[in-house]
Structure formats: C-alpha cells, structure tokens
All heavy atoms as atom14 arrays in JSON, in Angstrom:
{
  "sequence": "MAINKEWHRSHRMPLKATREQRLAWHAAHKAACACRDIPASLRPEVIKLLRSRPKP",
  "atom14_mask": [
    [1, 1, 1, 1, 1, 1, 1, 1, 0, 0, 0, 0, 0, 0],
    [1, 1, 1, 1, 1, 0, 0, 0, 0, 0, 0, 0, 0, 0],
    [1, 1, 1, 1, 1, 1, 1, 1, 0, 0, 0, 0, 0, 0],
    [1, 1, 1, 1, 1, 1, 1, 1, 0, 0, 0, 0, 0, 0],
    [1, 1, 1, 1, 1, 1, 1, 1, 1, 0, 0, 0, 0, 0],
    [1, 1, 1, 1, 1, 1, 1, 1, 1, 0, 0, 0, 0, 0],
    [1, 1, 1, 1, 1, 1, 1, 1, 1, 1, 1, 1, 1, 1],
    [1, 1, 1, 1, 1, 1, 1, 1, 1, 1, 0, 0, 0, 0],
    [1, 1, 1, 1, 1, 1, 1, 1, 1, 1, 1, 0, 0, 0],
    [1, 1, 1, 1, 1, 1, 0, 0, 0, 0, 0, 0, 0, 0],
    [1, 1, 1, 1, 1, 1, 1, 1, 1, 1, 0, 0, 0, 0],
    [1, 1, 1, 1, 1, 1, 1, 1, 1, 1, 1, 0, 0, 0],
    [1, 1, 1, 1, 1, 1, 1, 1, 0, 0, 0, 0, 0, 0],
    [1, 1, 1, 1, 1, 1, 1, 0, 0, 0, 0, 0, 0, 0],
    [1, 1, 1, 1, 1, 1, 1, 1, 0, 0, 0, 0, 0, 0],
    [1, 1, 1, 1, 1, 1, 1, 1, 1, 0, 0, 0, 0, 0],
    [1, 1, 1, 1, 1, 0, 0, 0, 0, 0, 0, 0, 0, 0],
    [1, 1, 1, 1, 1, 1, 1, 0, 0, 0, 0, 0, 0, 0],
    [1, 1, 1, 1, 1, 1, 1, 1, 1, 1, 1, 0, 0, 0],
    [1, 1, 1, 1, 1, 1, 1, 1, 1, 0, 0, 0, 0, 0],
    [1, 1, 1, 1, 1, 1, 1, 1, 1, 0, 0, 0, 0, 0],
    [1, 1, 1, 1, 1, 1, 1, 1, 1, 1, 1, 0, 0, 0],
    [1, 1, 1, 1, 1, 1, 1, 1, 0, 0, 0, 0, 0, 0],
    [1, 1, 1, 1, 1, 0, 0, 0, 0, 0, 0, 0, 0, 0],
    [1, 1, 1, 1, 1, 1, 1, 1, 1, 1, 1, 1, 1, 1],
    [1, 1, 1, 1, 1, 1, 1, 1, 1, 1, 0, 0, 0, 0],
    [1, 1, 1, 1, 1, 0, 0, 0, 0, 0, 0, 0, 0, 0],
    [1, 1, 1, 1, 1, 0, 0, 0, 0, 0, 0, 0, 0, 0],
    [1, 1, 1, 1, 1, 1, 1, 1, 1, 1, 0, 0, 0, 0],
    [1, 1, 1, 1, 1, 1, 1, 1, 1, 0, 0, 0, 0, 0],
    [1, 1, 1, 1, 1, 0, 0, 0, 0, 0, 0, 0, 0, 0],
    [1, 1, 1, 1, 1, 0, 0, 0, 0, 0, 0, 0, 0, 0],
    [1, 1, 1, 1, 1, 1, 0, 0, 0, 0, 0, 0, 0, 0],
    [1, 1, 1, 1, 1, 0, 0, 0, 0, 0, 0, 0, 0, 0],
    [1, 1, 1, 1, 1, 1, 0, 0, 0, 0, 0, 0, 0, 0],
    [1, 1, 1, 1, 1, 1, 1, 1, 1, 1, 1, 0, 0, 0],
    [1, 1, 1, 1, 1, 1, 1, 1, 0, 0, 0, 0, 0, 0],
    [1, 1, 1, 1, 1, 1, 1, 1, 0, 0, 0, 0, 0, 0],
    [1, 1, 1, 1, 1, 1, 1, 0, 0, 0, 0, 0, 0, 0],
    [1, 1, 1, 1, 1, 0, 0, 0, 0, 0, 0, 0, 0, 0],
    [1, 1, 1, 1, 1, 1, 0, 0, 0, 0, 0, 0, 0, 0],
    [1, 1, 1, 1, 1, 1, 1, 1, 0, 0, 0, 0, 0, 0],
    [1, 1, 1, 1, 1, 1, 1, 1, 1, 1, 1, 0, 0, 0],
    [1, 1, 1, 1, 1, 1, 1, 0, 0, 0, 0, 0, 0, 0],
    [1, 1, 1, 1, 1, 1, 1, 1, 1, 0, 0, 0, 0, 0],
    [1, 1, 1, 1, 1, 1, 1, 0, 0, 0, 0, 0, 0, 0],
    [1, 1, 1, 1, 1, 1, 1, 1, 0, 0, 0, 0, 0, 0],
    [1, 1, 1, 1, 1, 1, 1, 1, 1, 0, 0, 0, 0, 0],
    [1, 1, 1, 1, 1, 1, 1, 1, 0, 0, 0, 0, 0, 0],
    [1, 1, 1, 1, 1, 1, 1, 1, 0, 0, 0, 0, 0, 0],
    [1, 1, 1, 1, 1, 1, 1, 1, 1, 1, 1, 0, 0, 0],
    [1, 1, 1, 1, 1, 1, 0, 0, 0, 0, 0, 0, 0, 0],
    [1, 1, 1, 1, 1, 1, 1, 1, 1, 1, 1, 0, 0, 0],
    [1, 1, 1, 1, 1, 1, 1, 0, 0, 0, 0, 0, 0, 0],
    [1, 1, 1, 1, 1, 1, 1, 1, 1, 0, 0, 0, 0, 0],
    [1, 1, 1, 1, 1, 1, 1, 0, 0, 0, 0, 0, 0, 0]
  ],
  "atom14_positions": [
    [[0.99, 33.0, 47.4], [-0.15, 32.57, 48.19], [-1.4, 32.6, 47.29], [-1.55, 33.47, 46.45], [-0.33, 33.49, 49.4], [-1.53, 33.13, 50.24], [-1.69, 34.17, 51.69], [-0.94, 33.09, 52.88], [0.0, 0.0, 0.0], [0.0, 0.0, 0.0], [0.0, 0.0, 0.0], [0.0, 0.0, 0.0], [0.0, 0.0, 0.0], [0.0, 0.0, 0.0]],
    [[-2.29, 31.68, 47.51], [-3.52, 31.6, 46.72], [-4.48, 32.72, 47.1], [-4.47, 33.22, 48.22], [-4.19, 30.25, 46.96], [0.0, 0.0, 0.0], [0.0, 0.0, 0.0], [0.0, 0.0, 0.0], [0.0, 0.0, 0.0], [0.0, 0.0, 0.0], [0.0, 0.0, 0.0], [0.0, 0.0, 0.0], [0.0, 0.0, 0.0], [0.0, 0.0, 0.0]],
    [[-5.3, 33.07, 46.15], [-6.28, 34.14, 46.37], [-7.44, 33.62, 47.23], [-7.88, 32.49, 47.07], [-6.8, 34.71, 45.04], [-7.64, 35.95, 45.27], [-7.56, 33.67, 44.25], [-7.95, 36.72, 44.0], [0.0, 0.0, 0.0], [0.0, 0.0, 0.0], [0.0, 0.0, 0.0], [0.0, 0.0, 0.0], [0.0, 0.0, 0.0], [0.0, 0.0, 0.0]],
    [[-7.9, 34.45, 48.14], [-9.04, 34.15, 48.99], [-10.26, 34.78, 48.32], [-10.61, 35.93, 48.56], [-8.81, 34.72, 50.4], [-9.93, 34.41, 51.36], [-11.04, 34.12, 50.97], [-9.62, 34.49, 52.63], [0.0, 0.0, 0.0], [0.0, 0.0, 0.0], [0.0, 0.0, 0.0], [0.0, 0.0, 0.0], [0.0, 0.0, 0.0], [0.0, 0.0, 0.0]],
    [[-10.91, 34.02, 47.43], [-12.01, 34.55, 46.62], [-13.17, 35.06, 47.46], [-13.76, 36.09, 47.15], [-12.51, 33.49, 45.64], [-11.52, 33.17, 44.56], [-12.07, 32.12, 43.63], [-11.02, 31.72, 42.61], [-11.53, 30.7, 41.69], [0.0, 0.0, 0.0], [0.0, 0.0, 0.0], [0.0, 0.0, 0.0], [0.0, 0.0, 0.0], [0.0, 0.0, 0.0]],
    [[-13.5, 34.35, 48.52], [-14.61, 34.79, 49.38], [-14.32, 36.14, 50.01], [-15.18, 37.0, 50.09], [-14.9, 33.74, 50.46], [-15.48, 32.45, 49.92], [-16.79, 32.67, 49.18], [-17.64, 33.45, 49.68], [-16.96, 32.08, 48.11], [0.0, 0.0, 0.0], [0.0, 0.0, 0.0], [0.0, 0.0, 0.0], [0.0, 0.0, 0.0], [0.0, 0.0, 0.0]],
    [[-13.1, 36.33, 50.48], [-12.74, 37.61, 51.1], [-12.85, 38.73, 50.06], [-13.41, 39.79, 50.34], [-11.33, 37.55, 51.69], [-11.01, 38.78, 52.47], [-11.23, 38.98, 53.79], [-10.46, 40.01, 51.97], [-10.84, 40.26, 54.14], [-10.37, 40.91, 53.05], [-10.03, 40.44, 50.72], [-9.87, 42.19, 52.92], [-9.54, 41.72, 50.58], [-9.46, 42.59, 51.68]],
    [[-12.32, 38.5, 48.88], [-12.36, 39.52, 47.83], [-13.79, 39.85, 47.44], [-14.1, 41.02, 47.17], [-11.57, 39.06, 46.6], [-10.1, 39.31, 46.74], [-9.51, 40.48, 46.37], [-9.11, 38.52, 47.22], [-8.22, 40.42, 46.61], [-7.94, 39.24, 47.12], [0.0, 0.0, 0.0], [0.0, 0.0, 0.0], [0.0, 0.0, 0.0], [0.0, 0.0, 0.0]],
    [[-14.67, 38.87, 47.38], [-16.07, 39.13, 47.03], [-16.76, 40.02, 48.06], [-17.57, 40.87, 47.72], [-16.85, 37.81, 46.93], [-16.69, 37.14, 45.62], [-17.68, 36.0, 45.48], [-17.15, 35.08, 44.49], [-16.71, 33.86, 44.75], [-16.77, 33.38, 45.97], [-16.23, 33.11, 43.79], [0.0, 0.0, 0.0], [0.0, 0.0, 0.0], [0.0, 0.0, 0.0]],
    [[-16.45, 39.81, 49.32], [-17.14, 40.56, 50.38], [-16.4, 41.82, 50.82], [-16.91, 42.56, 51.66], [-17.4, 39.65, 51.58], [-16.18, 39.18, 52.11], [0.0, 0.0, 0.0], [0.0, 0.0, 0.0], [0.0, 0.0, 0.0], [0.0, 0.0, 0.0], [0.0, 0.0, 0.0], [0.0, 0.0, 0.0], [0.0, 0.0, 0.0], [0.0, 0.0, 0.0]],
    [[-15.23, 42.08, 50.29], [-14.44, 43.26, 50.67], [-13.94, 43.99, 49.43], [-12.74, 43.98, 49.13], [-13.26, 42.85, 51.55], [-13.65, 42.28, 52.85], [-13.93, 40.94, 53.01], [-13.85, 42.86, 54.05], [-14.26, 40.73, 54.26], [-14.23, 41.88, 54.91], [0.0, 0.0, 0.0], [0.0, 0.0, 0.0], [0.0, 0.0, 0.0], [0.0, 0.0, 0.0]],
    [[-14.84, 44.62, 48.73], [-14.48, 45.38, 47.54], [-13.86, 46.72, 47.94], [-14.31, 47.36, 48.88], [-15.71, 45.66, 46.69], [-16.39, 44.42, 46.17], [-15.83, 44.05, 44.85], [-16.52, 42.88, 44.34], [-16.0, 42.09, 43.44], [-14.81, 42.34, 42.97], [-16.66, 41.06, 43.0], [0.0, 0.0, 0.0], [0.0, 0.0, 0.0], [0.0, 0.0, 0.0]],
    [[-12.83, 47.1, 47.2], [-12.25, 48.44, 47.4], [-13.28, 49.45, 46.89], [-13.79, 49.31, 45.78], [-10.95, 48.57, 46.6], [-10.34, 49.94, 46.62], [-9.39, 50.34, 48.08], [-7.92, 49.39, 47.8], [0.0, 0.0, 0.0], [0.0, 0.0, 0.0], [0.0, 0.0, 0.0], [0.0, 0.0, 0.0], [0.0, 0.0, 0.0], [0.0, 0.0, 0.0]],
    [[-13.62, 50.46, 47.7], [-14.59, 51.46, 47.23], [-14.08, 52.21, 46.0], [-12.87, 52.42, 45.85], [-14.71, 52.43, 48.42], [-14.15, 51.71, 49.58], [-13.16, 50.72, 49.06], [0.0, 0.0, 0.0], [0.0, 0.0, 0.0], [0.0, 0.0, 0.0], [0.0, 0.0, 0.0], [0.0, 0.0, 0.0], [0.0, 0.0, 0.0], [0.0, 0.0, 0.0]],
    [[-15.0, 52.59, 45.12], [-14.61, 53.42, 43.98], [-14.14, 54.77, 44.51], [-14.72, 55.31, 45.45], [-15.8, 53.62, 43.04], [-16.31, 52.38, 42.33], [-17.53, 52.73, 41.5], [-15.23, 51.78, 41.45], [0.0, 0.0, 0.0], [0.0, 0.0, 0.0], [0.0, 0.0, 0.0], [0.0, 0.0, 0.0], [0.0, 0.0, 0.0], [0.0, 0.0, 0.0]],
    [[-13.12, 55.29, 43.92], [-12.53, 56.57, 44.35], [-12.24, 56.57, 45.85], [-12.55, 57.52, 46.57], [-13.43, 57.74, 43.97], [-13.63, 57.89, 42.48], [-14.41, 59.12, 42.13], [-14.58, 59.21, 40.62], [-15.27, 60.41, 40.21], [0.0, 0.0, 0.0], [0.0, 0.0, 0.0], [0.0, 0.0, 0.0], [0.0, 0.0, 0.0], [0.0, 0.0, 0.0]],
    [[-11.63, 55.5, 46.32], [-11.31, 55.34, 47.74], [-10.34, 56.42, 48.21], [-9.42, 56.8, 47.49], [-10.7, 53.96, 47.99], [0.0, 0.0, 0.0], [0.0, 0.0, 0.0], [0.0, 0.0, 0.0], [0.0, 0.0, 0.0], [0.0, 0.0, 0.0], [0.0, 0.0, 0.0], [0.0, 0.0, 0.0], [0.0, 0.0, 0.0], [0.0, 0.0, 0.0]],
    [[-10.56, 56.89, 49.43], [-9.64, 57.84, 50.03], [-8.37, 57.1, 50.43], [-8.33, 55.86, 50.46], [-10.25, 58.49, 51.29], [-10.44, 57.47, 52.27], [-11.57, 59.18, 50.97], [0.0, 0.0, 0.0], [0.0, 0.0, 0.0], [0.0, 0.0, 0.0], [0.0, 0.0, 0.0], [0.0, 0.0, 0.0], [0.0, 0.0, 0.0], [0.0, 0.0, 0.0]],
    [[-7.34, 57.83, 50.76], [-6.09, 57.19, 51.19], [-6.33, 56.36, 52.44], [-5.81, 55.26, 52.56], [-5.02, 58.25, 51.43], [-3.66, 57.64, 51.73], [-2.55, 58.67, 51.63], [-1.26, 58.07, 51.8], [-0.53, 57.52, 50.83], [-0.99, 57.51, 49.6], [0.65, 56.99, 51.07], [0.0, 0.0, 0.0], [0.0, 0.0, 0.0], [0.0, 0.0, 0.0]],
    [[-7.13, 56.86, 53.37], [-7.42, 56.12, 54.6], [-8.16, 54.81, 54.29], [-7.88, 53.78, 54.89], [-8.23, 56.98, 55.57], [-7.47, 58.12, 56.19], [-7.25, 59.3, 55.24], [-8.04, 59.47, 54.28], [-6.27, 60.03, 55.43], [0.0, 0.0, 0.0], [0.0, 0.0, 0.0], [0.0, 0.0, 0.0], [0.0, 0.0, 0.0], [0.0, 0.0, 0.0]],
    [[-9.11, 54.86, 53.35], [-9.83, 53.66, 52.95], [-8.88, 52.66, 52.28], [-8.97, 51.45, 52.53], [-10.98, 53.99, 51.99], [-12.13, 54.69, 52.64], [-13.15, 55.16, 51.62], [-12.81, 55.75, 50.61], [-14.42, 54.87, 51.91], [0.0, 0.0, 0.0], [0.0, 0.0, 0.0], [0.0, 0.0, 0.0], [0.0, 0.0, 0.0], [0.0, 0.0, 0.0]],
    [[-7.99, 53.15, 51.46], [-7.01, 52.28, 50.81], [-6.08, 51.63, 51.83], [-5.79, 50.44, 51.74], [-6.2, 53.06, 49.77], [-7.02, 53.48, 48.57], [-6.19, 54.26, 47.58], [-5.21, 53.37, 46.97], [-3.98, 53.73, 46.6], [-3.58, 54.98, 46.77], [-3.16, 52.87, 46.05], [0.0, 0.0, 0.0], [0.0, 0.0, 0.0], [0.0, 0.0, 0.0]],
    [[-5.63, 52.42, 52.81], [-4.76, 51.86, 53.85], [-5.47, 50.76, 54.62], [-4.91, 49.68, 54.84], [-4.3, 52.97, 54.81], [-3.33, 53.99, 54.27], [-3.17, 55.15, 55.23], [-1.98, 53.35, 53.97], [0.0, 0.0, 0.0], [0.0, 0.0, 0.0], [0.0, 0.0, 0.0], [0.0, 0.0, 0.0], [0.0, 0.0, 0.0], [0.0, 0.0, 0.0]],
    [[-6.71, 51.03, 55.03], [-7.48, 50.04, 55.78], [-7.73, 48.79, 54.95], [-7.6, 47.66, 55.46], [-8.8, 50.65, 56.25], [0.0, 0.0, 0.0], [0.0, 0.0, 0.0], [0.0, 0.0, 0.0], [0.0, 0.0, 0.0], [0.0, 0.0, 0.0], [0.0, 0.0, 0.0], [0.0, 0.0, 0.0], [0.0, 0.0, 0.0], [0.0, 0.0, 0.0]],
    [[-8.06, 48.95, 53.67], [-8.33, 47.8, 52.81], [-7.09, 46.95, 52.66], [-7.13, 45.73, 52.78], [-8.82, 48.26, 51.43], [-9.3, 47.11, 50.58], [-10.56, 46.64, 50.5], [-8.5, 46.29, 49.71], [-10.61, 45.58, 49.63], [-9.34, 45.34, 49.14], [-7.15, 46.28, 49.37], [-8.9, 44.38, 48.23], [-6.7, 45.31, 48.47], [-7.57, 44.39, 47.92]],
    [[-5.95, 47.58, 52.39], [-4.72, 46.82, 52.19], [-4.25, 46.15, 53.48], [-3.7, 45.03, 53.43], [-3.61, 47.69, 51.6], [-3.77, 47.89, 50.12], [-3.52, 46.89, 49.2], [-4.2, 48.95, 49.4], [-3.77, 47.34, 47.98], [-4.19, 48.59, 48.08], [0.0, 0.0, 0.0], [0.0, 0.0, 0.0], [0.0, 0.0, 0.0], [0.0, 0.0, 0.0]],
    [[-4.47, 46.77, 54.63], [-4.12, 46.13, 55.91], [-4.98, 44.89, 56.12], [-4.48, 43.83, 56.49], [-4.29, 47.12, 57.06], [0.0, 0.0, 0.0], [0.0, 0.0, 0.0], [0.0, 0.0, 0.0], [0.0, 0.0, 0.0], [0.0, 0.0, 0.0], [0.0, 0.0, 0.0], [0.0, 0.0, 0.0], [0.0, 0.0, 0.0], [0.0, 0.0, 0.0]],
    [[-6.28, 45.0, 55.87], [-7.18, 43.85, 56.01], [-6.83, 42.78, 54.98], [-6.83, 41.58, 55.29], [-8.63, 44.3, 55.84], [0.0, 0.0, 0.0], [0.0, 0.0, 0.0], [0.0, 0.0, 0.0], [0.0, 0.0, 0.0], [0.0, 0.0, 0.0], [0.0, 0.0, 0.0], [0.0, 0.0, 0.0], [0.0, 0.0, 0.0], [0.0, 0.0, 0.0]],
    [[-6.49, 43.19, 53.78], [-6.13, 42.25, 52.72], [-4.88, 41.47, 53.1], [-4.81, 40.25, 52.91], [-5.91, 43.01, 51.42], [-5.58, 42.14, 50.25], [-4.32, 42.07, 49.74], [-6.36, 41.31, 49.52], [-4.33, 41.23, 48.72], [-5.56, 40.75, 48.56], [0.0, 0.0, 0.0], [0.0, 0.0, 0.0], [0.0, 0.0, 0.0], [0.0, 0.0, 0.0]],
    [[-3.91, 42.15, 53.64], [-2.65, 41.49, 54.04], [-2.93, 40.41, 55.08], [-2.36, 39.32, 55.03], [-1.67, 42.53, 54.59], [-0.35, 41.99, 55.02], [0.48, 41.59, 53.84], [1.89, 41.19, 54.3], [2.62, 40.56, 53.23], [0.0, 0.0, 0.0], [0.0, 0.0, 0.0], [0.0, 0.0, 0.0], [0.0, 0.0, 0.0], [0.0, 0.0, 0.0]],
    [[-3.85, 40.67, 56.0], [-4.18, 39.71, 57.06], [-5.03, 38.56, 56.54], [-4.89, 37.43, 57.02], [-4.9, 40.43, 58.19], [0.0, 0.0, 0.0], [0.0, 0.0, 0.0], [0.0, 0.0, 0.0], [0.0, 0.0, 0.0], [0.0, 0.0, 0.0], [0.0, 0.0, 0.0], [0.0, 0.0, 0.0], [0.0, 0.0, 0.0], [0.0, 0.0, 0.0]],
    [[-5.9, 38.81, 55.55], [-6.86, 37.8, 55.12], [-6.44, 37.03, 53.87], [-6.83, 35.88, 53.71], [-8.22, 38.44, 54.87], [0.0, 0.0, 0.0], [0.0, 0.0, 0.0], [0.0, 0.0, 0.0], [0.0, 0.0, 0.0], [0.0, 0.0, 0.0], [0.0, 0.0, 0.0], [0.0, 0.0, 0.0], [0.0, 0.0, 0.0], [0.0, 0.0, 0.0]],
    [[-5.69, 37.64, 53.01], [-5.43, 37.01, 51.72], [-3.95, 37.11, 51.32], [-3.31, 36.09, 51.15], [-6.3, 37.64, 50.64], [-6.14, 36.88, 49.02], [0.0, 0.0, 0.0], [0.0, 0.0, 0.0], [0.0, 0.0, 0.0], [0.0, 0.0, 0.0], [0.0, 0.0, 0.0], [0.0, 0.0, 0.0], [0.0, 0.0, 0.0], [0.0, 0.0, 0.0]],
    [[-3.48, 38.3, 51.16], [-2.09, 38.54, 50.77], [-1.73, 37.88, 49.45], [-0.64, 37.36, 49.29], [-1.15, 38.11, 51.89], [0.0, 0.0, 0.0], [0.0, 0.0, 0.0], [0.0, 0.0, 0.0], [0.0, 0.0, 0.0], [0.0, 0.0, 0.0], [0.0, 0.0, 0.0], [0.0, 0.0, 0.0], [0.0, 0.0, 0.0], [0.0, 0.0, 0.0]],
    [[-2.65, 37.91, 48.47], [-2.38, 37.31, 47.16], [-1.42, 38.18, 46.35], [-0.92, 37.76, 45.32], [-3.67, 37.06, 46.4], [-4.61, 38.55, 46.01], [0.0, 0.0, 0.0], [0.0, 0.0, 0.0], [0.0, 0.0, 0.0], [0.0, 0.0, 0.0], [0.0, 0.0, 0.0], [0.0, 0.0, 0.0], [0.0, 0.0, 0.0], [0.0, 0.0, 0.0]],
    [[-1.22, 39.4, 46.79], [-0.28, 40.3, 46.1], [0.34, 41.23, 47.13], [-0.14, 41.36, 48.25], [-0.98, 41.1, 45.02], [-2.06, 42.0, 45.56], [-2.74, 42.76, 44.44], [-3.74, 43.63, 45.04], [-4.23, 44.69, 44.44], [-3.81, 45.04, 43.26], [-5.13, 45.42, 45.04], [0.0, 0.0, 0.0], [0.0, 0.0, 0.0], [0.0, 0.0, 0.0]],
    [[1.42, 41.88, 46.73], [2.11, 42.8, 47.63], [1.32, 44.09, 47.81], [0.54, 44.49, 46.96], [3.49, 43.15, 47.08], [4.46, 41.99, 47.17], [4.24, 41.1, 48.01], [5.43, 41.99, 46.4], [0.0, 0.0, 0.0], [0.0, 0.0, 0.0], [0.0, 0.0, 0.0], [0.0, 0.0, 0.0], [0.0, 0.0, 0.0], [0.0, 0.0, 0.0]],
    [[1.59, 44.74, 48.93], [1.03, 46.07, 49.19], [1.74, 47.04, 48.24], [2.96, 46.96, 48.08], [1.3, 46.47, 50.66], [0.69, 45.47, 51.62], [0.81, 47.88, 50.94], [1.18, 45.59, 53.05], [0.0, 0.0, 0.0], [0.0, 0.0, 0.0], [0.0, 0.0, 0.0], [0.0, 0.0, 0.0], [0.0, 0.0, 0.0], [0.0, 0.0, 0.0]],
    [[1.01, 47.96, 47.62], [1.67, 48.93, 46.74], [2.77, 49.7, 47.49], [2.61, 50.05, 48.67], [0.54, 49.89, 46.33], [-0.71, 49.11, 46.53], [-0.44, 48.18, 47.68], [0.0, 0.0, 0.0], [0.0, 0.0, 0.0], [0.0, 0.0, 0.0], [0.0, 0.0, 0.0], [0.0, 0.0, 0.0], [0.0, 0.0, 0.0], [0.0, 0.0, 0.0]],
    [[3.86, 49.93, 46.82], [5.01, 50.59, 47.45], [4.65, 51.95, 48.03], [5.19, 52.33, 49.08], [6.14, 50.73, 46.43], [0.0, 0.0, 0.0], [0.0, 0.0, 0.0], [0.0, 0.0, 0.0], [0.0, 0.0, 0.0], [0.0, 0.0, 0.0], [0.0, 0.0, 0.0], [0.0, 0.0, 0.0], [0.0, 0.0, 0.0], [0.0, 0.0, 0.0]],
    [[3.73, 52.66, 47.4], [3.35, 53.99, 47.88], [2.61, 53.93, 49.22], [2.56, 54.92, 49.94], [2.49, 54.71, 46.85], [1.28, 54.01, 46.65], [0.0, 0.0, 0.0], [0.0, 0.0, 0.0], [0.0, 0.0, 0.0], [0.0, 0.0, 0.0], [0.0, 0.0, 0.0], [0.0, 0.0, 0.0], [0.0, 0.0, 0.0], [0.0, 0.0, 0.0]],
    [[2.04, 52.79, 49.56], [1.28, 52.64, 50.81], [1.98, 51.75, 51.84], [1.59, 51.73, 53.0], [-0.1, 52.03, 50.52], [-1.03, 52.81, 49.62], [-2.29, 51.99, 49.34], [-1.41, 54.14, 50.22], [0.0, 0.0, 0.0], [0.0, 0.0, 0.0], [0.0, 0.0, 0.0], [0.0, 0.0, 0.0], [0.0, 0.0, 0.0], [0.0, 0.0, 0.0]],
    [[2.97, 51.0, 51.41], [3.6, 49.98, 52.25], [4.01, 50.47, 53.64], [3.62, 49.86, 54.65], [4.78, 49.34, 51.53], [5.32, 48.12, 52.26], [6.37, 47.39, 51.46], [5.76, 46.86, 50.25], [6.22, 47.08, 49.02], [7.3, 47.79, 48.83], [5.61, 46.57, 47.98], [0.0, 0.0, 0.0], [0.0, 0.0, 0.0], [0.0, 0.0, 0.0]],
    [[4.76, 51.56, 53.78], [5.18, 51.97, 55.13], [4.01, 52.26, 56.07], [4.03, 51.87, 57.24], [6.01, 53.24, 54.89], [6.42, 53.17, 53.46], [5.34, 52.42, 52.75], [0.0, 0.0, 0.0], [0.0, 0.0, 0.0], [0.0, 0.0, 0.0], [0.0, 0.0, 0.0], [0.0, 0.0, 0.0], [0.0, 0.0, 0.0], [0.0, 0.0, 0.0]],
    [[2.98, 52.91, 55.54], [1.82, 53.25, 56.38], [0.99, 52.01, 56.73], [0.48, 51.91, 57.85], [0.95, 54.28, 55.68], [1.62, 55.65, 55.59], [0.77, 56.6, 54.79], [-0.09, 57.26, 55.4], [0.99, 56.69, 53.56], [0.0, 0.0, 0.0], [0.0, 0.0, 0.0], [0.0, 0.0, 0.0], [0.0, 0.0, 0.0], [0.0, 0.0, 0.0]],
    [[0.86, 51.07, 55.8], [0.1, 49.85, 56.08], [0.84, 49.01, 57.13], [0.22, 48.5, 58.06], [-0.15, 49.03, 54.8], [-0.73, 47.66, 55.12], [-1.07, 49.79, 53.86], [0.0, 0.0, 0.0], [0.0, 0.0, 0.0], [0.0, 0.0, 0.0], [0.0, 0.0, 0.0], [0.0, 0.0, 0.0], [0.0, 0.0, 0.0], [0.0, 0.0, 0.0]],
    [[2.15, 48.89, 56.99], [2.93, 48.14, 57.98], [2.8, 48.78, 59.35], [2.61, 48.08, 60.35], [4.41, 48.05, 57.54], [4.54, 47.31, 56.21], [5.27, 47.41, 58.62], [4.03, 45.89, 56.19], [0.0, 0.0, 0.0], [0.0, 0.0, 0.0], [0.0, 0.0, 0.0], [0.0, 0.0, 0.0], [0.0, 0.0, 0.0], [0.0, 0.0, 0.0]],
    [[2.86, 50.09, 59.41], [2.7, 50.8, 60.68], [1.32, 50.53, 61.27], [1.17, 50.28, 62.48], [2.9, 52.3, 60.46], [2.84, 53.12, 61.71], [3.09, 54.6, 61.39], [2.96, 55.45, 62.62], [3.18, 56.87, 62.34], [0.0, 0.0, 0.0], [0.0, 0.0, 0.0], [0.0, 0.0, 0.0], [0.0, 0.0, 0.0], [0.0, 0.0, 0.0]],
    [[0.28, 50.55, 60.44], [-1.08, 50.27, 60.87], [-1.21, 48.86, 61.4], [-1.8, 48.61, 62.45], [-2.06, 50.51, 59.71], [-3.54, 50.27, 59.97], [-4.05, 51.23, 61.04], [-4.33, 50.46, 58.69], [0.0, 0.0, 0.0], [0.0, 0.0, 0.0], [0.0, 0.0, 0.0], [0.0, 0.0, 0.0], [0.0, 0.0, 0.0], [0.0, 0.0, 0.0]],
    [[-0.62, 47.89, 60.69], [-0.69, 46.5, 61.13], [0.02, 46.3, 62.47], [-0.46, 45.56, 63.33], [-0.07, 45.57, 60.08], [-0.89, 45.39, 58.8], [-0.05, 44.67, 57.76], [-2.16, 44.64, 59.1], [0.0, 0.0, 0.0], [0.0, 0.0, 0.0], [0.0, 0.0, 0.0], [0.0, 0.0, 0.0], [0.0, 0.0, 0.0], [0.0, 0.0, 0.0]],
    [[1.14, 46.95, 62.66], [1.89, 46.83, 63.92], [1.18, 47.48, 65.09], [1.37, 47.08, 66.23], [3.28, 47.41, 63.76], [4.17, 46.56, 62.89], [5.56, 47.13, 62.77], [6.38, 46.26, 61.94], [7.45, 46.66, 61.29], [7.85, 47.91, 61.38], [8.13, 45.81, 60.56], [0.0, 0.0, 0.0], [0.0, 0.0, 0.0], [0.0, 0.0, 0.0]],
    [[0.36, 48.48, 64.8], [-0.33, 49.19, 65.89], [-1.58, 48.46, 66.38], [-2.11, 48.78, 67.43], [-0.72, 50.6, 65.45], [-1.75, 50.55, 64.48], [0.0, 0.0, 0.0], [0.0, 0.0, 0.0], [0.0, 0.0, 0.0], [0.0, 0.0, 0.0], [0.0, 0.0, 0.0], [0.0, 0.0, 0.0], [0.0, 0.0, 0.0], [0.0, 0.0, 0.0]],
    [[-2.06, 47.49, 65.59], [-3.27, 46.75, 65.98], [-2.94, 45.76, 67.09], [-1.88, 45.13, 67.08], [-3.83, 45.99, 64.78], [-4.43, 46.9, 63.75], [-5.04, 46.11, 62.64], [-5.73, 47.0, 61.73], [-6.25, 46.62, 60.59], [-6.17, 45.37, 60.2], [-6.87, 47.49, 59.82], [0.0, 0.0, 0.0], [0.0, 0.0, 0.0], [0.0, 0.0, 0.0]],
    [[-3.87, 45.61, 68.04], [-3.64, 44.64, 69.12], [-3.64, 43.22, 68.58], [-4.37, 42.89, 67.64], [-4.81, 44.85, 70.06], [-5.8, 45.7, 69.35], [-5.11, 46.33, 68.18], [0.0, 0.0, 0.0], [0.0, 0.0, 0.0], [0.0, 0.0, 0.0], [0.0, 0.0, 0.0], [0.0, 0.0, 0.0], [0.0, 0.0, 0.0], [0.0, 0.0, 0.0]],
    [[-2.8, 42.39, 69.16], [-2.71, 40.99, 68.76], [-3.89, 40.21, 69.37], [-4.25, 40.44, 70.52], [-1.41, 40.37, 69.25], [-0.16, 41.09, 68.79], [0.22, 40.66, 67.41], [1.55, 41.32, 67.05], [1.69, 41.68, 65.73], [0.0, 0.0, 0.0], [0.0, 0.0, 0.0], [0.0, 0.0, 0.0], [0.0, 0.0, 0.0], [0.0, 0.0, 0.0]],
    [[-4.49, 39.28, 68.6], [-5.62, 38.5, 69.14], [-5.19, 37.53, 70.21], [-4.11, 37.13, 70.36], [-6.17, 37.76, 67.93], [-5.2, 37.93, 66.83], [-4.22, 38.98, 67.21], [0.0, 0.0, 0.0], [0.0, 0.0, 0.0], [0.0, 0.0, 0.0], [0.0, 0.0, 0.0], [0.0, 0.0, 0.0], [0.0, 0.0, 0.0], [0.0, 0.0, 0.0]]
  ]
}
C-alpha cells in the first residue's frame, strides 16, 4: 500500500513514546495508512485495540 504522506506529517510518533502511545499510534496508522506492518512485539495488542473500537 502507498504511504499516506499527509497522515504521517500530522501524526508523528512522540519521542520516547510509552507503550500505550505506541499502541495508539500503530492502531491509528493501520486504519489511515498501513504502509508497513505493525511490529511483531505490538501486533496482538494493536489488533485487540482495533477490534474493541466501535465500527463507524
């Protein structure tokens, strides 16, 4: 999938991000861009987070 440059410009990963911040960023990234896979160390938690969100 192509990179969503606008999304990346406006959604920078915080420096020294906490695990919760990383999970939230990767969940939002998966929904908006998905130019790369979720890191394996976070994948189960991000998938769980995405499934728990209400559908629009």
